[in-house]
NUBA-748844 format. One record per residue (C-alpha): residue in three letters; residue number from 1; x, y, z. Coordinates in pm, whole numbers, padded with zeros to 5 digits, always signed. Each point is the difference from the previous one (the first is absolute). Last residue first. Example, Ala and Ser with C-alpha at 12.3 -4.5 7.8 and 13.67 -1.06 7.14 Angstrom:
# residues 2
+-----+-----+--------+--------+--------+
| res |   n |      X |      Y |      Z |
+-----+-----+--------+--------+--------+
| Ser |   2 | +01367 | -00106 | +00714 |
| Ala |   1 | -00137 | -00344 | +00066 |
+-----+-----+--------+--------+--------+
//
This chain:
# residues 244
+-----+-----+--------+--------+--------+
| res |   n |      X |      Y |      Z |
+-----+-----+--------+--------+--------+
| Val | 244 | -04992 | +03945 | +03445 |
| Ile | 243 | -00275 | -00208 | -00162 |
| Asn | 242 | +00199 | -00120 | -00301 |
| Ser | 241 | +00308 | -00094 | +00201 |
| Asn | 240 | -00208 | -00218 | +00229 |
| Tyr | 239 | -00151 | -00195 | -00293 |
| Leu | 238 | +00345 | -00050 | -00151 |
| Asn | 237 | +00131 | -00128 | +00335 |
| Tyr | 236 | -00296 | -00239 | +00018 |
| Ala | 235 | +00068 | -00132 | -00352 |
| Asn | 234 | +00367 | -00050 | +00087 |
| Ile | 233 | -00107 | -00185 | +00316 |
| Val | 232 | -00223 | -00223 | -00211 |
| Lys | 231 | +00277 | -00087 | -00247 |
| Asn | 230 | +00251 | -00065 | +00279 |
| Thr | 229 | -00239 | -00234 | +00183 |
| Glu | 228 | -00097 | -00220 | -00294 |
| Asp | 227 | -00369 | +00042 | -00081 |
| Phe | 226 | -00336 | +00103 | +00137 |
| Glu | 225 | -00080 | +00354 | -00110 |
| Lys | 224 | -00301 | +00232 | +00021 |
| Ile | 223 | -00195 | -00196 | +00261 |
| Glu | 222 | -00290 | +00226 | +00097 |
| Gly | 221 | -00100 | +00167 | +00326 |
| His | 220 | +00117 | +00347 | -00101 |
| Leu | 219 | +00343 | -00134 | -00099 |
| Leu | 218 | +00139 | -00341 | +00098 |
| Leu | 217 | +00333 | -00111 | -00145 |
| Ile | 216 | +00056 | -00370 | +00061 |
| Cys | 215 | +00346 | -00157 | +00018 |
| Lys | 214 | +00182 | -00313 | -00102 |
| Asp | 213 | +00333 | -00150 | +00106 |
| Cys | 212 | -00032 | +00157 | +00344 |
| Phe | 211 | +00246 | -00002 | +00286 |
| Tyr | 210 | +00279 | +00245 | -00077 |
| Lys | 209 | -00182 | +00221 | -00249 |
| Ile | 208 | -00299 | +00038 | +00234 |
| Asn | 207 | +00223 | +00084 | +00295 |
| Arg | 206 | +00188 | +00257 | -00207 |
| Leu | 205 | -00336 | +00150 | -00097 |
| Asp | 204 | -00040 | +00145 | +00348 |
| His | 203 | -00371 | +00085 | -00012 |
| Ser | 202 | -00063 | -00360 | +00095 |
| Val | 201 | -00283 | -00248 | -00043 |
| Phe | 200 | +00115 | -00362 | -00003 |
| Ile | 199 | -00181 | -00315 | -00106 |
| Met | 198 | +00144 | -00342 | +00084 |
| Thr | 197 | -00075 | -00358 | -00104 |
| Arg | 196 | +00213 | -00260 | +00177 |
| Asn | 195 | +00229 | -00210 | -00219 |
| Glu | 194 | +00232 | -00110 | +00282 |
| Lys | 193 | +00279 | +00193 | -00175 |
| Lys | 192 | -00210 | +00315 | +00040 |
| Tyr | 191 | -00054 | -00082 | +00366 |
| Lys | 190 | +00378 | -00012 | +00051 |
| Asn | 189 | +00036 | +00333 | -00178 |
| Leu | 188 | -00265 | +00137 | +00236 |
| Leu | 187 | +00201 | -00120 | +00300 |
| Thr | 186 | +00324 | +00158 | -00120 |
| Ile | 185 | -00178 | +00324 | -00088 |
| Cys | 184 | -00160 | +00016 | +00345 |
| Lys | 183 | +00336 | -00039 | +00173 |
| Gln | 182 | +00146 | +00267 | -00230 |
| Arg | 181 | -00280 | +00239 | +00095 |
| Phe | 180 | +00070 | -00068 | +00369 |
| Ile | 179 | +00357 | +00122 | -00043 |
| Glu | 178 | -00107 | +00294 | -00220 |
| Asp | 177 | -00252 | +00146 | +00242 |
| Ile | 176 | -00373 | -00019 | -00062 |
| Asn | 175 | -00232 | +00289 | -00093 |
| Ser | 174 | -00179 | -00157 | -00299 |
| Phe | 173 | +00157 | -00324 | -00115 |
| Leu | 172 | -00285 | -00099 | -00234 |
| Glu | 171 | -00300 | +00230 | -00033 |
| Asp | 170 | -00303 | -00234 | +00001 |
| Phe | 169 | +00143 | -00351 | +00017 |
| Val | 168 | -00185 | -00310 | -00121 |
| Leu | 167 | +00142 | -00346 | +00072 |
| Ile | 166 | -00161 | -00307 | -00155 |
| Gln | 165 | +00112 | -00347 | +00115 |
| Ala | 164 | -00082 | +00075 | +00364 |
| Asp | 163 | +00217 | -00189 | +00250 |
| Thr | 162 | +00092 | +00318 | +00183 |
| Leu | 161 | +00308 | +00169 | +00139 |
| Leu | 160 | -00030 | +00306 | -00222 |
| Ala | 159 | -00316 | +00161 | +00139 |
| Ile | 158 | +00095 | -00042 | +00366 |
| Ser | 157 | +00355 | +00118 | -00068 |
| Tyr | 156 | -00117 | +00305 | -00193 |
| Ala | 155 | -00227 | +00109 | +00286 |
| Leu | 154 | +00272 | -00053 | +00262 |
| Arg | 153 | +00255 | +00196 | -00202 |
| Ile | 152 | -00254 | +00283 | -00034 |
| Thr | 151 | -00046 | +00016 | +00376 |
| Met | 150 | +00376 | +00008 | +00059 |
| Gly | 149 | +00038 | +00282 | -00253 |
| Ser | 148 | -00277 | +00205 | +00162 |
| Ser | 147 | +00189 | -00019 | +00331 |
| Phe | 146 | -00148 | -00227 | +00263 |
| Gln | 145 | -00125 | +00111 | +00344 |
| Trp | 144 | -00361 | +00013 | -00123 |
| Leu | 143 | +00053 | -00358 | -00111 |
| Pro | 142 | -00020 | -00140 | +00351 |
| Val | 141 | +00320 | -00180 | +00112 |
| Asp | 140 | -00022 | -00375 | +00070 |
| Lys | 139 | +00165 | -00114 | -00327 |
| Phe | 138 | +00260 | +00277 | +00010 |
| Ser | 137 | +00322 | -00205 | +00024 |
| Gly | 136 | -00119 | -00222 | -00286 |
| Leu | 135 | -00066 | +00300 | -00223 |
| Asp | 134 | +00249 | -00055 | -00282 |
| Ala | 133 | -00289 | -00008 | -00251 |
| Phe | 132 | +00122 | -00337 | -00130 |
| Arg | 131 | +00047 | -00124 | +00356 |
| Leu | 130 | -00346 | +00115 | +00111 |
| Ile | 129 | -00157 | -00163 | -00306 |
| Asp | 128 | +00195 | -00324 | +00046 |
| Glu | 127 | -00102 | -00013 | +00368 |
| Val | 126 | -00367 | +00045 | -00087 |
| Arg | 125 | +00003 | -00236 | -00301 |
| Lys | 124 | -00158 | -00315 | +00143 |
| Ser | 123 | -00275 | +00196 | +00172 |
| Leu | 122 | -00058 | +00194 | -00324 |
| Met | 121 | -00073 | -00323 | -00189 |
| Lys | 120 | -00255 | -00109 | +00259 |
| Arg | 119 | -00157 | +00348 | +00005 |
| Glu | 118 | -00062 | -00013 | -00374 |
| Leu | 117 | +00089 | +00307 | -00203 |
| Gly | 116 | -00277 | +00217 | -00148 |
| Leu | 115 | +00210 | +00318 | +00004 |
| Leu | 114 | -00226 | +00146 | +00267 |
| Ala | 113 | +00047 | -00320 | +00202 |
| Gly | 112 | +00377 | +00037 | -00031 |
| Tyr | 111 | -00028 | +00356 | +00129 |
| Leu | 110 | -00170 | -00116 | +00320 |
| Phe | 109 | +00204 | -00319 | +00038 |
| Ile | 108 | +00331 | +00182 | -00045 |
| Asn | 107 | -00134 | +00283 | +00215 |
| Arg | 106 | -00023 | -00227 | +00303 |
| Ile | 105 | +00361 | -00108 | -00052 |
| Pro | 104 | +00119 | +00357 | -00062 |
| Pro | 103 | -00129 | +00147 | +00330 |
| Leu | 102 | -00346 | +00163 | +00030 |
| Asp | 101 | -00083 | +00364 | +00078 |
| Leu | 100 | +00084 | +00105 | -00356 |
| Asp |  99 | -00274 | -00219 | -00146 |
| Phe |  98 | +00117 | -00052 | -00356 |
| Cys |  97 | -00164 | +00030 | -00342 |
| Gly |  96 | -00107 | +00365 | +00017 |
| Asn |  95 | +00294 | +00128 | -00206 |
| Val |  94 | +00220 | -00284 | -00120 |
| Glu |  93 | -00043 | +00068 | -00370 |
| Ser |  92 | -00067 | -00297 | -00227 |
| Phe |  91 | +00078 | -00369 | -00009 |
| Phe |  90 | -00232 | -00258 | -00153 |
| Thr |  89 | +00064 | -00371 | +00048 |
| Val |  88 | -00194 | -00203 | -00255 |
| Lys |  87 | -00098 | -00367 | +00021 |
| Asn |  86 | -00004 | -00222 | -00305 |
| His |  85 | -00177 | +00043 | -00337 |
| Val |  84 | -00163 | +00337 | -00056 |
| Ile |  83 | -00301 | +00039 | -00231 |
| Val |  82 | -00162 | +00342 | -00027 |
| Ser |  81 | -00307 | +00067 | -00214 |
| Gly |  80 | -00157 | +00322 | -00126 |
| Ser |  79 | -00217 | +00261 | +00166 |
| Thr |  78 | +00005 | +00223 | +00306 |
| Pro |  77 | +00313 | -00184 | +00108 |
| Lys |  76 | +00025 | -00125 | +00359 |
| Leu |  75 | +00262 | +00147 | +00229 |
| Ile |  74 | +00228 | -00184 | +00243 |
| Asn |  73 | +00007 | -00301 | -00230 |
| Ala |  72 | +00380 | +00025 | -00045 |
| Ile |  71 | -00039 | +00056 | -00375 |
| Ile |  70 | -00266 | +00264 | +00072 |
| Lys |  69 | +00229 | +00165 | +00253 |
| Leu |  68 | +00285 | +00009 | -00252 |
| Leu |  67 | -00221 | +00166 | -00263 |
| Thr |  66 | -00123 | +00261 | +00249 |
| Ser |  65 | +00356 | +00077 | +00105 |
| Lys |  64 | +00106 | +00061 | -00360 |
| Gly |  63 | -00308 | +00201 | -00103 |
| Cys |  62 | +00150 | +00309 | -00169 |
| Gly |  61 | -00022 | +00217 | +00312 |
| Asn |  60 | +00374 | +00055 | +00036 |
| Pro |  59 | +00182 | -00041 | -00330 |
| Gly |  58 | +00071 | -00338 | -00161 |
| Ile |  57 | +00190 | -00320 | +00063 |
| Leu |  56 | -00075 | -00367 | +00063 |
| Gly |  55 | +00295 | -00239 | -00017 |
| Ile |  54 | -00052 | -00370 | -00063 |
| Cys |  53 | +00200 | -00299 | +00122 |
| Glu |  52 | -00133 | -00308 | -00175 |
| Gly |  51 | +00009 | -00334 | +00180 |
| Lys |  50 | -00350 | -00109 | -00096 |
| Lys |  49 | -00126 | +00199 | -00298 |
| Ile |  48 | -00169 | +00339 | +00016 |
| His |  47 | -00302 | +00063 | -00226 |
| Leu |  46 | -00157 | +00346 | -00002 |
| Asn |  45 | -00309 | +00155 | -00155 |
| Ile |  44 | -00109 | +00318 | +00178 |
| Cys |  43 | -00324 | +00157 | -00122 |
| Lys |  42 | +00039 | +00337 | +00170 |
| Leu |  41 | +00140 | +00033 | +00351 |
| Ala |  40 | -00046 | +00287 | +00250 |
| Ile |  39 | -00322 | +00134 | -00150 |
| Phe |  38 | -00101 | +00269 | +00250 |
| Ile |  37 | -00365 | +00073 | +00060 |
| Asp |  36 | -00177 | +00319 | +00096 |
| Lys |  35 | +00061 | +00177 | -00332 |
| Lys |  34 | -00213 | -00247 | -00192 |
| Asn |  33 | -00271 | +00032 | +00262 |
| Asn |  32 | -00032 | +00374 | -00061 |
| Leu |  31 | -00105 | +00223 | +00287 |
| Leu |  30 | +00005 | +00358 | -00123 |
| Gly |  29 | -00367 | +00080 | +00043 |
| Ile |  28 | +00039 | +00291 | +00242 |
| Leu |  27 | -00170 | -00183 | +00286 |
| Lys |  26 | +00152 | -00336 | -00086 |
| Lys |  25 | +00350 | +00145 | +00006 |
| Leu |  24 | -00069 | +00170 | +00334 |
| Phe |  23 | -00153 | -00319 | +00137 |
| Phe |  22 | +00307 | -00208 | -00091 |
| Val |  21 | +00248 | +00262 | +00123 |
| Glu |  20 | -00176 | +00023 | +00338 |
| Lys |  19 | -00011 | -00378 | +00030 |
| Lys |  18 | +00369 | -00046 | -00070 |
| His |  17 | +00053 | -00168 | -00333 |
| Asn |  16 | +00057 | -00373 | -00039 |
| Leu |  15 | +00158 | -00081 | -00334 |
| Lys |  14 | -00117 | -00332 | -00140 |
| Phe |  13 | +00291 | -00215 | -00110 |
| Ile |  12 | +00006 | -00189 | -00329 |
| Lys |  11 | +00223 | -00299 | -00072 |
| Thr |  10 | +00006 | -00164 | -00343 |
| Val |   9 | +00144 | -00341 | -00081 |
| Asn |   8 | -00053 | -00118 | -00358 |
| Glu |   7 | +00188 | -00326 | +00068 |
| Leu |   6 | +00258 | -00044 | +00272 |
| Lys |   5 | +00211 | -00315 | +00024 |
| Ile |   4 | +00269 | -00067 | +00259 |
| Ser |   3 | +00217 | -00313 | +00024 |
| Asp |   2 | -00050 | -00080 | -00368 |
| Met |   1 | +00154 | -00333 | -00105 |
+-----+-----+--------+--------+--------+
//
């Protein structure tokens, strides 16, 4: 059974120029609508089965984050259809997701809401989240007093300790220490055995090799490869060697 199904999905962004640039272009006749749009994804067809762990790789700007956000229903496609069975938890960069004047418990509900997590579920998991993040002694301390590593541990813990059957991670294990990384790996391996569907973006291809049986190579908004992980990584390495 397909857990995620995308058919002919295209995503186009309109580029907003500053007013002075817009009027200058119009004045000298250089404004071209085709040049004022960005096609982030082009006719994506993708079927991911329940329980599959899929890697998503490609250079910066190739559309990886856009694809994940469409799967997580954060962005709507310009055209095409998206069918996702079960709830998705989407994890991306921490920046802008926390209120630094609030303590961890308040931020758990704030960030959890941004991830689409239910307040009732979060209430049951507060102590587990603080314990997993090793922040129990800091539960009443405002986040502005935290180190960046402590803040990242909190974000990962909120995203990981969820009932969602589909987990989507944009840049897996970025900027976390090795001890916490091993805790995350143990939990994700548990979820894999529970047959949860997972999609990982990572520039560290070791993470992709470790977790993912299959992998997608995205280039210029198009799926160029979707196959066994080692084959796709080899294709990506070949692509990189040809552009250096």
